[in-house]
Rosetta silent file (secondary structure, phi, psi, omega in degrees, C-alpha in Angstrom):
SEQUENCE: MNLSGVRQINEEVEKEALFLHDLLAEIRRAVVGQDTLVERVLIGLLGDGHVLLEGVPGLAKTLLVKSLAQAIQARFSRVQFTPDLLPADLIGTQIYNPRTNEFSVHRGPVFANLVLADEVNRAPAKVQSALLEAMQERQVTIGGSTFPLESLFLVLATQNPIEQEGTYPLPEAQIDRFMLKVIVDYPPRDEERLIIERMTGEDAPTLTPVIDPATILRAREIVRRIYVDDKVKEYVLDLVAATRNPPSGDLAALRQLVAYGASPRAGIYLISAARANAFIRGRGYVTPDDVKQLAPDVLRHRVIVSYEAEAEEITSADVVRRILDNVEVP
SCORE:     score description
SCORE:     0.000 S_00000001
   1 L     0.000  130.295 -179.806    0.000    0.000    0.000 S_00000001
   2 L   -81.678  178.026 -174.453    1.391    3.387   -0.986 S_00000001
   3 H   -63.240  -39.430  179.892    1.368    6.534    1.142 S_00000001
   4 H   -64.640  -35.760  177.826   -1.866    7.884   -0.368 S_00000001
   5 H   -65.870  -39.012  177.702   -3.586    4.572    0.408 S_00000001
   6 H   -65.139  -41.451  178.520   -2.476    4.765    4.026 S_00000001
   7 H   -61.750  -40.579 -177.704   -3.789    8.334    4.255 S_00000001
   8 H   -64.725  -47.543  179.883   -7.136    7.235    2.814 S_00000001
   9 H   -67.518  -31.398  176.734   -7.628    4.368    5.246 S_00000001
  10 H   -63.482  -41.976  178.212   -6.489    6.651    8.078 S_00000001
  11 H   -65.964  -40.090  177.921   -9.232    9.139    7.177 S_00000001
  12 H   -62.300  -42.960 -179.376  -11.809    6.345    7.025 S_00000001
  13 H   -64.127  -45.312 -179.951  -10.801    5.076   10.451 S_00000001
  14 H   -57.911  -36.621 -178.758  -10.967    8.554   11.998 S_00000001
  15 H   -77.261  -47.245 -173.221  -14.502    8.945   10.618 S_00000001
  16 H   -75.769  -24.354 -176.045  -15.876    5.462   11.331 S_00000001
  17 L   -80.600    0.240 -177.985  -14.385    5.127   14.824 S_00000001
  18 L   -63.014  -28.367 -178.097  -16.468    8.021   16.182 S_00000001
  19 H   -65.223  -20.555 -177.750  -19.193    5.627   17.363 S_00000001
  20 H   -63.168  -31.111  179.619  -16.770    4.216   19.953 S_00000001
  21 H   -62.076  -47.872  179.863  -17.127    7.342   22.086 S_00000001
  22 H   -67.394  -38.770 -179.083  -20.884    6.839   22.489 S_00000001
  23 H   -64.214  -46.391  179.662  -20.486    3.081   22.959 S_00000001
  24 H   -65.254  -39.231 -179.951  -17.888    3.447   25.705 S_00000001
  25 H   -62.416  -38.995 -179.949  -19.892    6.177   27.431 S_00000001
  26 H   -69.635  -42.454  178.642  -22.950    3.919   27.566 S_00000001
  27 H   -62.923  -38.163 -178.961  -20.977    0.941   28.886 S_00000001
  28 H   -64.625  -17.644  176.976  -19.395    3.175   31.537 S_00000001
  29 L   -67.989  -24.357 -179.578  -22.864    3.848   32.940 S_00000001
  30 L  -108.494  -38.077 -174.030  -22.895    0.258   34.188 S_00000001
  31 L  -102.898  124.035  179.369  -19.248   -0.792   34.424 S_00000001
  32 L   -96.756  127.912  176.580  -16.915    1.116   36.743 S_00000001
  33 L    65.271 -142.162 -178.812  -13.220    1.113   35.866 S_00000001
  34 L    51.432   48.169 -175.827  -11.718   -2.091   34.395 S_00000001
  35 H   -59.836  -43.858 -179.236  -10.366   -0.068   31.441 S_00000001
  36 H   -64.399  -42.094  178.701   -8.146   -2.863   30.147 S_00000001
  37 H   -60.420  -48.238 -179.628  -10.981   -5.384   30.323 S_00000001
  38 H   -60.813  -44.448 -178.081  -13.376   -3.110   28.424 S_00000001
  39 H   -65.312  -40.990 -178.967  -10.778   -2.334   25.768 S_00000001
  40 H   -67.546  -36.196  176.920   -9.833   -5.975   25.221 S_00000001
  41 H   -66.404  -38.878  175.945  -13.467   -6.995   24.790 S_00000001
  42 H   -64.930  -37.671  177.483  -13.891   -4.230   22.199 S_00000001
  43 H   -62.894  -42.140  175.923  -10.760   -5.469   20.420 S_00000001
  44 H   -62.476  -40.684  179.833  -12.279   -8.930   20.256 S_00000001
  45 H   -64.699  -45.054 -177.722  -15.533   -7.488   18.919 S_00000001
  46 H   -78.220  -31.065 -179.277  -13.813   -5.395   16.238 S_00000001
  47 H   -90.084    3.120  177.652  -11.168   -7.999   15.411 S_00000001
  48 L    58.026   49.891  179.972  -13.739  -10.806   15.105 S_00000001
  49 L  -137.953  138.604 -179.036  -12.073  -12.938   17.759 S_00000001
  50 E   -70.110  154.570 -174.522  -13.451  -14.706   20.822 S_00000001
  51 E  -128.501  133.152  175.835  -12.309  -13.588   24.264 S_00000001
  52 E  -107.877  123.143 -178.247  -11.596  -15.599   27.409 S_00000001
  53 E  -109.724  120.828 -178.536  -11.841  -13.644   30.661 S_00000001
  54 E  -114.950  130.300  177.526  -10.189  -15.154   33.732 S_00000001
  55 L   175.464  165.243  179.193  -10.695  -13.903   37.257 S_00000001
  56 L   -68.287  160.183  179.893  -12.427  -14.615   40.536 S_00000001
  57 L   -60.754  151.291  173.040  -16.209  -14.067   40.695 S_00000001
  58 L    92.176   15.945 -176.744  -17.564  -10.557   41.197 S_00000001
  59 L  -107.326   23.347  173.225  -15.229   -8.543   38.939 S_00000001
  60 L    73.416   18.792  178.564  -17.903   -7.321   36.458 S_00000001
  61 H   -65.005  -51.466 -179.739  -17.064   -9.816   33.716 S_00000001
  62 H   -65.907  -40.546 -179.989  -20.668  -10.871   33.182 S_00000001
  63 H   -60.252  -40.541 -179.587  -21.941   -7.323   33.667 S_00000001
  64 H   -62.960  -47.377 -178.062  -19.624   -6.035   30.941 S_00000001
  65 H   -63.783  -42.686  178.565  -20.746   -8.587   28.358 S_00000001
  66 H   -64.863  -40.680  179.121  -24.407   -7.995   29.121 S_00000001
  67 H   -65.774  -39.304  178.130  -23.939   -4.217   28.997 S_00000001
  68 H   -62.062  -43.422  179.397  -22.114   -4.472   25.661 S_00000001
  69 H   -62.742  -39.799  178.780  -24.977   -6.490   24.168 S_00000001
  70 H   -66.837  -39.398 -175.612  -27.508   -3.911   25.338 S_00000001
  71 H   -71.392  -26.583 -179.693  -25.472   -1.001   23.985 S_00000001
  72 L  -106.648   12.004  176.019  -25.136   -2.491   20.480 S_00000001
  73 L    54.725   45.839 -176.698  -28.720   -3.822   20.334 S_00000001
  74 L  -105.465  155.186  174.217  -27.461   -7.366   19.817 S_00000001
  75 L   -72.553  124.957 -173.243  -29.070  -10.701   20.551 S_00000001
  76 E  -121.181  135.988  173.418  -27.541  -11.874   23.802 S_00000001
  77 E  -136.783  145.985 -178.992  -27.587  -15.278   25.429 S_00000001
  78 E  -122.920  128.515  177.940  -25.982  -16.488   28.621 S_00000001
  79 E  -118.164  120.654  176.156  -25.121  -20.109   29.325 S_00000001
  80 E   -86.352  111.445 -178.373  -24.150  -21.101   32.841 S_00000001
  81 L   -78.743  127.834 -179.233  -21.646  -23.925   32.458 S_00000001
  82 L  -135.588  163.467 -178.665  -22.068  -26.644   35.078 S_00000001
  83 L   -60.436  -24.822 -178.173  -20.747  -30.214   35.439 S_00000001
  84 L   -99.721   10.426  178.435  -24.097  -31.680   34.280 S_00000001
  85 L   -67.546  141.173  178.978  -24.465  -29.439   31.201 S_00000001
  86 L  -110.036  153.291  177.508  -25.030  -31.336   27.929 S_00000001
  87 H   -54.169  -37.347  179.698  -23.967  -30.339   24.386 S_00000001
  88 H   -63.925  -27.512  177.241  -27.648  -30.167   23.393 S_00000001
  89 H   -67.855  -18.733 -176.855  -28.184  -27.525   26.101 S_00000001
  90 H   -99.574  -51.666 -174.259  -25.723  -25.361   24.217 S_00000001
  91 H   -97.307  -19.907 -178.273  -26.264  -25.914   20.487 S_00000001
  92 E   112.011  179.354 -176.637  -29.805  -27.302   20.453 S_00000001
  93 E  -156.164  174.847  174.807  -31.403  -30.615   19.556 S_00000001
  94 E   -95.867  137.167 -179.775  -34.072  -32.339   17.477 S_00000001
  95 E  -118.306  129.879 -178.488  -37.557  -32.692   18.978 S_00000001
  96 E   -85.916  131.875  177.510  -39.981  -35.339   17.795 S_00000001
  97 E  -106.777  108.034 -176.975  -43.577  -34.268   17.093 S_00000001
  98 L   -65.871  -23.410 -179.672  -45.907  -37.289   17.402 S_00000001
  99 L   -69.660  -45.520 -178.070  -48.729  -35.480   15.597 S_00000001
 100 L   -94.302   -7.932 -177.981  -46.776  -34.891   12.402 S_00000001
 101 L    59.860   34.341 -178.340  -44.443  -37.865   12.900 S_00000001
 102 E  -133.131  160.889  175.224  -41.514  -35.521   12.150 S_00000001
 103 E   -98.451  139.692  172.476  -38.500  -34.065   13.915 S_00000001
 104 E  -120.950  152.380 -177.030  -38.083  -30.310   14.320 S_00000001
 105 E   -92.229  125.819  172.783  -34.914  -28.481   15.309 S_00000001
 106 E  -101.817  113.278 -176.245  -34.857  -26.577   18.566 S_00000001
 107 E   -79.164  138.183 -178.010  -32.011  -24.069   18.381 S_00000001
 108 L   -86.480 -177.643 -176.468  -29.901  -23.566   21.464 S_00000001
 109 L   -67.045  -11.586  179.074  -28.523  -20.376   23.054 S_00000001
 110 L   -68.674  -15.804  178.346  -25.465  -20.427   20.758 S_00000001
 111 L   -84.242   73.435  179.008  -27.707  -18.879   18.069 S_00000001
 112 L  -150.528  173.577  177.074  -27.130  -15.304   19.188 S_00000001
 113 L   -78.160  -50.284  178.636  -24.804  -12.383   18.446 S_00000001
 114 E  -116.764  119.126 -179.837  -23.007  -12.371   21.798 S_00000001
 115 E  -110.543  117.703  177.989  -22.815  -15.648   23.677 S_00000001
 116 E   -94.826  109.347  175.304  -21.650  -15.464   27.277 S_00000001
 117 E   -92.412   93.445 -171.585  -20.211  -18.807   28.347 S_00000001
 118 E   -82.473  129.582 -177.653  -20.197  -18.167   32.076 S_00000001
 119 L    53.089   54.659 -170.471  -17.678  -20.145   34.156 S_00000001
 120 H   -60.414  -26.791 -176.885  -16.799  -22.106   31.037 S_00000001
 121 H   -90.278   19.124  172.366  -14.284  -24.356   32.799 S_00000001
 122 H   -99.651    0.526  178.496  -16.901  -25.857   35.128 S_00000001
 123 L  -107.798  150.754 -178.501  -18.269  -28.120   32.350 S_00000001
 124 L   -72.411  175.591 -170.824  -16.624  -31.349   31.155 S_00000001
 125 H   -62.877  -33.919 -176.908  -14.775  -31.828   27.860 S_00000001
 126 H   -65.129  -29.277  175.975  -17.751  -33.098   25.831 S_00000001
 127 H   -76.947  -38.784  177.331  -19.512  -29.767   26.347 S_00000001
 128 H   -60.144  -38.204 -178.377  -16.358  -27.828   25.496 S_00000001
 129 H   -66.529  -25.158  178.209  -16.124  -29.769   22.233 S_00000001
 130 H   -66.772  -23.037  179.531  -19.612  -28.596   21.282 S_00000001
 131 H   -82.888  -19.353 -171.719  -18.219  -25.068   21.133 S_00000001
 132 H   -59.606  -50.483 -178.693  -15.332  -25.920   18.769 S_00000001
 133 H   -63.801  -41.517 -179.186  -17.309  -25.958   15.530 S_00000001
 134 H   -63.263  -41.688 -175.460  -19.273  -22.853   16.480 S_00000001
 135 H   -72.621  -34.877 -176.455  -16.165  -20.845   17.385 S_00000001
 136 H   -95.116  -50.628 -175.897  -14.110  -21.726   14.310 S_00000001
 137 H   -90.098   -8.074 -178.155  -16.532  -22.507   11.472 S_00000001
 138 L    56.296   43.881  177.490  -19.348  -20.238   12.743 S_00000001
 139 E  -156.017  162.360  174.698  -21.834  -23.052   12.290 S_00000001
 140 E  -134.465  154.128  179.492  -23.303  -25.954   14.274 S_00000001
 141 E  -113.817  121.976  179.497  -24.448  -29.418   13.279 S_00000001
 142 E  -126.334  116.719  177.140  -27.710  -30.754   14.716 S_00000001
 143 L    59.430   35.230  177.866  -28.975  -34.162   13.648 S_00000001
 144 L    87.428   -5.005  178.034  -26.859  -34.278   10.511 S_00000001
 145 E  -109.243  143.985 -178.299  -27.881  -30.799    9.317 S_00000001
 146 E  -104.234  134.288 -177.801  -25.610  -27.770    9.420 S_00000001
 147 E  -124.035  123.214  178.312  -26.905  -24.390   10.532 S_00000001
 148 E   -71.965  148.706  176.428  -24.938  -21.144   10.066 S_00000001
 149 L   -90.641  179.413 -177.218  -24.631  -18.779   12.999 S_00000001
 150 L   -63.352  152.348  176.723  -25.185  -15.022   12.998 S_00000001
 151 L   -60.312  -42.648  172.444  -22.916  -12.752   10.919 S_00000001
 152 L   -95.786  101.409 -178.489  -22.016  -10.985   14.143 S_00000001
 153 L  -135.022  126.365 -177.740  -21.127  -13.894   16.418 S_00000001
 154 E  -145.607  130.541  174.360  -18.788  -13.699   19.364 S_00000001
 155 E   -98.359  122.369  175.330  -18.138  -16.017   22.291 S_00000001
 156 E  -116.510  107.761 -174.158  -17.124  -14.233   25.476 S_00000001
 157 E  -107.243  138.386  173.162  -16.237  -16.831   28.077 S_00000001
 158 E  -104.618  146.404 -175.449  -15.518  -16.282   31.737 S_00000001
 159 E  -138.670  134.010  173.957  -13.241  -18.671   33.582 S_00000001
 160 L   -81.809  149.677  175.569  -12.463  -19.164   37.238 S_00000001
 161 L   -52.594  138.615 -171.273   -8.820  -19.652   38.193 S_00000001
 162 L   -61.886  -18.431 -179.018   -7.973  -23.309   37.730 S_00000001
 163 L   -73.113  -17.390 -177.595   -7.024  -23.654   41.388 S_00000001
 164 L   -72.460  154.473 -178.258  -10.668  -23.279   42.433 S_00000001
 165 L   -69.924  148.959  175.717  -12.725  -26.381   43.183 S_00000001
 166 L    77.054   21.450  179.446  -14.970  -27.855   40.503 S_00000001
 167 L  -111.964  148.457  177.128  -12.989  -26.572   37.524 S_00000001
 168 L  -115.402  140.820  172.984  -11.729  -28.482   34.499 S_00000001
 169 L   -67.665  135.491 -179.831   -8.750  -27.443   32.355 S_00000001
 170 L   -71.525  143.512  175.918   -9.967  -26.364   28.923 S_00000001
 171 L   -60.059  143.751 -179.099   -8.826  -28.487   25.938 S_00000001
 172 H   -57.760  -36.788 -179.269   -5.876  -26.956   24.064 S_00000001
 173 H   -63.418  -34.095  178.920   -7.882  -26.977   20.814 S_00000001
 174 H   -77.806  -42.854  179.490  -10.555  -24.816   22.384 S_00000001
 175 H   -57.398  -38.117 -178.034   -8.164  -22.447   24.133 S_00000001
 176 L   -66.016  -19.109 -179.857   -6.431  -21.836   20.799 S_00000001
 177 L   -83.092   -8.139  174.782   -9.707  -20.581   19.332 S_00000001
 178 E   -86.937  125.788  176.833   -9.799  -17.636   21.721 S_00000001
 179 E   -62.433  -45.884 -174.898   -8.102  -14.581   20.277 S_00000001
 180 E  -128.458  143.665  166.015   -7.402  -13.108   23.708 S_00000001
 181 E  -118.743  115.406 -173.831   -7.120  -14.361   27.245 S_00000001
 182 E  -108.035  127.117  176.350   -7.556  -11.429   29.610 S_00000001
 183 E   -89.369  121.507 -176.753   -6.642  -11.645   33.296 S_00000001
 184 L  -102.384  125.458 -176.239   -9.115   -9.609   35.349 S_00000001
 185 L  -109.927  172.009  178.386   -7.858   -8.254   38.671 S_00000001
 186 L   -65.237  147.018  177.802   -9.478   -6.576   41.659 S_00000001
 187 L   -75.711  154.604  174.398  -10.393   -2.887   41.224 S_00000001
 188 L   -66.545  165.704 -171.859   -8.501   -0.183   43.151 S_00000001
 189 H   -59.449  -43.019 -177.046  -10.109    1.183   46.300 S_00000001
 190 H   -65.302  -37.391  178.057  -11.534    4.396   44.781 S_00000001
 191 H   -70.062  -36.656 -179.243  -13.227    2.468   41.958 S_00000001
 192 H   -67.389  -34.045  176.162  -14.580   -0.115   44.390 S_00000001
 193 H   -64.002  -41.509  178.213  -16.146    2.644   46.473 S_00000001
 194 H   -65.598  -36.313  177.181  -17.873    3.978   43.356 S_00000001
 195 H   -61.435  -45.841 -179.701  -19.075    0.456   42.540 S_00000001
 196 H   -61.350  -45.152 -178.738  -20.641    0.141   45.995 S_00000001
 197 H   -63.873  -40.812 -176.422  -22.354    3.519   45.715 S_00000001
 198 H   -72.264  -41.845 -174.172  -23.684    2.819   42.225 S_00000001
 199 H   -83.593  -11.560  177.311  -24.878   -0.729   42.839 S_00000001
 200 L  -109.080    8.865  178.234  -26.505   -0.024   46.207 S_00000001
 201 L   -75.471  178.763 -177.715  -28.293    3.132   45.079 S_00000001
 202 L   -67.884  -42.733 -175.064  -32.007    3.481   44.549 S_00000001
 203 L  -116.895  119.867  174.443  -31.942    3.103   40.768 S_00000001
 204 L   -73.879  141.651 -177.981  -29.738    0.619   38.973 S_00000001
 205 L   -65.143  134.721  174.994  -28.429    1.995   35.664 S_00000001
 206 L  -113.233  131.621 -175.245  -30.390    0.892   32.593 S_00000001
 207 L   -96.105  149.959  176.952  -28.618    1.011   29.243 S_00000001
 208 L  -120.320  148.286  179.938  -30.051    2.023   25.889 S_00000001
 209 L   -64.599  135.838  176.674  -28.767    0.962   22.445 S_00000001
 210 L  -113.738  -20.964  174.997  -26.432    3.487   20.824 S_00000001
 211 L  -141.953  178.342  177.377  -25.444    1.467   17.730 S_00000001
 212 L  -125.651  168.593 -179.218  -26.582   -1.711   15.974 S_00000001
 213 H   -56.353  -30.629  179.352  -24.755   -4.879   14.829 S_00000001
 214 H   -61.234  -33.487  177.958  -24.490   -3.500   11.281 S_00000001
 215 H   -65.054  -40.975  178.412  -22.209   -0.741   12.612 S_00000001
 216 H   -66.211  -42.506  179.717  -19.855   -3.343   14.097 S_00000001
 217 H   -64.170  -37.721  177.478  -19.810   -5.378   10.874 S_00000001
 218 H   -67.316  -39.836  178.251  -18.996   -2.241    8.869 S_00000001
 219 H   -65.056  -36.831  178.426  -16.216   -1.351   11.310 S_00000001
 220 H   -61.346  -38.518  178.942  -14.779   -4.868   10.973 S_00000001
 221 H   -61.775  -39.065  178.891  -14.444   -4.401    7.220 S_00000001
 222 H   -71.259  -39.884  179.161  -12.392   -1.263    7.809 S_00000001
 223 H   -57.982  -39.621 -178.776  -10.311   -2.960   10.523 S_00000001
 224 H   -65.888  -21.300 -177.871   -9.323   -5.691    8.035 S_00000001
 225 L   -97.474   -0.205  178.291   -7.962   -3.019    5.673 S_00000001
 226 L   -62.422  136.229 -172.132   -5.794   -1.226    8.243 S_00000001
 227 E   -73.098  132.730  174.490   -2.223   -1.131    6.979 S_00000001
 228 L  -124.397  116.230 -178.529    0.379   -3.455    8.486 S_00000001
 229 L   -68.433  153.420  179.724    3.972   -2.875    7.368 S_00000001
 230 H   -59.307  -35.598  179.507    6.146   -5.851    6.406 S_00000001
 231 H   -65.307  -35.055  177.158    8.512   -5.080    9.291 S_00000001
 232 H   -68.935  -39.658  177.027    5.615   -5.349   11.744 S_00000001
 233 H   -62.367  -40.771  178.020    4.606   -8.683   10.214 S_00000001
 234 H   -64.732  -36.156  177.289    8.176   -9.921   10.611 S_00000001
 235 H   -63.062  -42.527  177.202    8.106   -8.801   14.259 S_00000001
 236 H   -60.925  -45.829  179.270    4.937  -10.848   14.797 S_00000001
 237 H   -62.401  -38.019  178.404    6.575  -13.881   13.183 S_00000001
 238 H   -63.745  -41.507 -179.866    9.665  -13.438   15.369 S_00000001
 239 H   -64.790  -46.270 -178.737    7.535  -13.383   18.531 S_00000001
 240 H   -65.655  -43.183 -179.596    5.571  -16.484   17.575 S_00000001
 241 H   -62.605  -33.800 -179.207    8.690  -18.354   16.444 S_00000001
 242 H   -66.929  -22.809  177.191   10.418  -17.552   19.745 S_00000001
 243 H   -76.359  -22.782 -176.931    7.698  -19.463   21.617 S_00000001
 244 H   -96.853  -46.590 -176.504    8.457  -22.626   19.604 S_00000001
 245 L  -137.424   80.815 -176.550   12.182  -22.541   19.038 S_00000001
 246 L   -55.631  133.822  179.291   13.816  -19.825   21.133 S_00000001
 247 L   -69.327  167.626  178.495   16.926  -18.425   19.421 S_00000001
 248 L   -68.178  166.480 -178.051   20.344  -18.594   21.018 S_00000001
 249 L   102.824 -139.277 -175.398   21.429  -15.884   23.417 S_00000001
 250 L   -65.945  -23.322 -177.478   19.232  -14.570   26.213 S_00000001
 251 L   -94.970   -2.527 -176.322   16.261  -16.709   25.128 S_00000001
 252 H   -59.489  -32.740 -178.071   18.149  -20.018   24.858 S_00000001
 253 H   -65.265  -19.281 -178.625   17.152  -20.961   28.418 S_00000001
 254 H   -70.329  -17.894 -177.896   13.495  -21.027   27.359 S_00000001
 255 H   -60.273  -31.072  178.957   14.055  -24.237   25.393 S_00000001
 256 H   -86.378   -8.457 -174.472   13.877  -26.209   28.624 S_00000001
 257 L  -104.446  -16.884 -176.416   10.852  -24.272   29.847 S_00000001
 258 E  -110.424  122.385  176.698    8.457  -24.501   26.878 S_00000001
 259 E   -85.113  -44.832  178.988    6.763  -27.804   26.006 S_00000001
 260 E  -138.693  135.253  179.047    4.619  -26.446   23.169 S_00000001
 261 L   -91.541 -173.017 -177.054    4.748  -23.061   21.468 S_00000001
 262 L   -75.797  147.835  179.152    2.055  -20.950   19.855 S_00000001
 263 L   -82.926  171.598  176.165    0.190  -22.150   16.755 S_00000001
 264 H   -58.115  -23.347  176.815   -0.115  -20.161   13.497 S_00000001
 265 H   -59.801  -28.655 -178.653   -3.394  -18.792   14.849 S_00000001
 266 H   -59.764  -46.344  179.213   -1.285  -16.713   17.245 S_00000001
 267 H   -65.253  -41.353  179.114    0.213  -14.688   14.406 S_00000001
 268 H   -61.546  -48.255 -177.426   -3.155  -14.284   12.681 S_00000001
 269 H   -69.753  -31.951  179.822   -4.864  -13.138   15.850 S_00000001
 270 H   -67.042  -39.282  175.621   -1.990  -10.866   16.844 S_00000001
 271 H   -66.195  -45.211 -179.451   -2.264   -8.993   13.546 S_00000001
 272 H   -62.591  -43.470 -179.868   -6.079   -8.813   13.843 S_00000001
 273 H   -66.682  -38.875  178.810   -5.938   -7.598   17.442 S_00000001
 274 H   -64.359  -39.078  176.684   -3.272   -5.006   16.601 S_00000001
 275 H   -63.403  -44.039  178.274   -5.456   -3.700   13.778 S_00000001
 276 H   -63.504  -37.054  177.686   -8.449   -3.425   16.112 S_00000001
 277 H   -64.157  -40.350  176.706   -6.264   -1.634   18.660 S_00000001
 278 H   -64.488  -39.751  179.185   -5.197    0.848   15.988 S_00000001
 279 H   -61.320  -44.842 -179.893   -8.856    1.400   15.031 S_00000001
 280 H   -59.511  -32.157 -179.608   -9.809    2.185   18.630 S_00000001
 281 L   -92.826    8.657  174.265   -7.066    4.822   18.654 S_00000001
 282 L    74.278   27.319  179.624   -8.208    6.311   15.341 S_00000001
 283 L  -112.503  147.493  177.890   -5.252    5.131   13.270 S_00000001
 284 L   -99.991   16.977 -179.941   -5.235    3.482    9.865 S_00000001
 285 E  -147.066  153.430 -178.682   -1.915    1.748   10.439 S_00000001
 286 L   -97.933  137.499  175.591   -0.423   -0.668   12.972 S_00000001
 287 L  -106.874  158.953  175.132    2.653    0.195   15.023 S_00000001
 288 H   -56.708  -29.400  179.402    5.023   -2.263   16.745 S_00000001
 289 H   -66.503  -33.788  174.731    3.682   -0.947   20.046 S_00000001
 290 H   -58.347  -44.288 -179.248    0.190   -2.219   19.113 S_00000001
 291 H   -65.799  -48.337 -176.747    1.690   -5.687   18.718 S_00000001
 292 H   -64.099  -35.163 -178.639    3.764   -5.519   21.899 S_00000001
 293 H   -67.304  -35.283 -174.704    0.834   -4.237   23.921 S_00000001
 294 H   -99.109  -11.625 -177.481   -1.442   -7.115   22.922 S_00000001
 295 H   -55.306  -42.485  179.306    1.092   -9.952   22.686 S_00000001
 296 H   -58.399  -40.818 -178.164    0.663  -11.071   26.335 S_00000001
 297 H   -73.858  -26.486  179.845   -3.108  -11.505   25.887 S_00000001
 298 H   -84.499  -32.482 -171.194   -2.703  -13.318   22.557 S_00000001
 299 H   -99.945  -26.064 -169.389    0.172  -15.609   23.550 S_00000001
 300 L   -59.412  -33.009 -177.817   -0.232  -16.431   27.262 S_00000001
 301 L   -92.912   -0.052  179.886   -2.810  -19.192   26.724 S_00000001
 302 L  -103.422  -13.254  179.031   -1.009  -20.670   23.713 S_00000001
 303 L   -95.393  118.762  178.479    2.340  -21.330   25.377 S_00000001
 304 E  -101.597  117.724 -176.552    2.406  -24.612   27.312 S_00000001
 305 E   -81.568  158.494 -178.524    5.240  -24.694   29.826 S_00000001
 306 L   -82.786  174.275  176.267    7.261  -27.824   30.622 S_00000001
 307 H   -63.545  -34.818  178.382    7.455  -29.755   33.901 S_00000001
 308 H   -60.800  -41.827  179.537   10.774  -28.027   34.562 S_00000001
 309 H   -65.646  -43.245  179.066    9.072  -24.639   34.344 S_00000001
 310 H   -61.928  -38.124  178.552    6.258  -25.733   36.643 S_00000001
 311 H   -63.814  -32.847  179.196    8.815  -26.982   39.165 S_00000001
 312 L   -91.783    6.227 -179.487   10.451  -23.555   39.114 S_00000001
 313 L    58.162   39.825  175.093    7.017  -21.847   39.289 S_00000001
 314 L   -99.774  123.766 -177.116    7.554  -20.213   35.891 S_00000001
 315 L   -96.944  170.725  176.707    4.277  -19.515   34.091 S_00000001
 316 H   -63.595  -32.718  177.176    3.499  -18.994   30.417 S_00000001
 317 H   -63.261  -37.731  177.025    3.068  -15.280   31.183 S_00000001
 318 H   -64.032  -41.046  179.110    6.672  -15.203   32.462 S_00000001
 319 H   -63.321  -45.730 -179.956    7.869  -16.868   29.248 S_00000001
 320 H   -62.439  -38.954  179.611    5.983  -14.374   27.069 S_00000001
 321 H   -63.469  -40.843  177.996    7.403  -11.491   29.095 S_00000001
 322 H   -63.465  -41.789  179.646   10.953  -12.731   28.517 S_00000001
 323 H   -61.986  -46.102 -179.081   10.309  -13.049   24.791 S_00000001
 324 H   -64.329  -32.354  179.731    8.927   -9.521   24.557 S_00000001
 325 H   -74.119  -23.321 -171.806   11.927   -8.175   26.477 S_00000001
 326 H  -112.165  -20.824  177.416   14.453   -9.870   24.199 S_00000001
 327 L   -78.567  128.880 -175.695   12.998   -9.914   20.670 S_00000001
 328 L   -65.563  134.126  179.626   14.119   -6.808   18.805 S_00000001
 329 L   -91.781  130.284 -179.183   11.385   -4.290   18.046 S_00000001
 330 L   -68.850    0.000    0.000   11.470   -2.799   14.508 S_00000001
């Protein structure tokens, strides 16, 4: 893309991204603080990538997803994942009608724009596998027939820390389908005071739609055209490659700490997330800082550490941090 093309897409982004101000203002009426969480969910929405939110209960994860659905006038469904949940409870099933002697399809809650998979790691693997086709192919199969999902379809899953009782580790194939894994922490004291005042007041905030799903789909088309320089693409490839086969030098020690590195989806999602991040900031081009800023959320759940790393209490986040500190930025 030449310089004039970059200027053109930059002007388009500046114009089309104006709706974000109203959207954020409406969400802020319900959600106090959690700026990083809100921004990462918007990046997933604009970058067309599912988001996994991890944190203890009570940190506004569910409230944020519900508020986002209300603000964009989207069809919203919430599925509470439990140990006895069945795949049919998620995607739907066939129901026999004795009068007509025929089967009809009952569509499950996955047929929505925003699907909140609440406490997703409390359900066993067979339920997790029901999400795989929906998350990747944007379709589900019921009774031998395939049904496409909505054009605007996003899974936002919340997860309790794995140390809590009654949790199952998510299959690697499913984890890889999440663009971002966001760690949600406790709010600072001043924000928590505001939360108490707002949620214990006489009137709970009610949100009104400020945009519609068509606005998000149009924004996604522009996000896909945001310019990414070849040097930035090479930087992304260097980061992903370092998770699989760390180069010699300061990163050589990681070879004993990483069992499995990131898949090619990591590079794809890192570019998509960086583009969405640039869009939020009103830019028509991606900078290396966009990549570096989002790399922890894109890579942390794709790097599987070895037994040696676990023995030394080194996490995948520690490995990603070392890579970011040592891979040269263009």
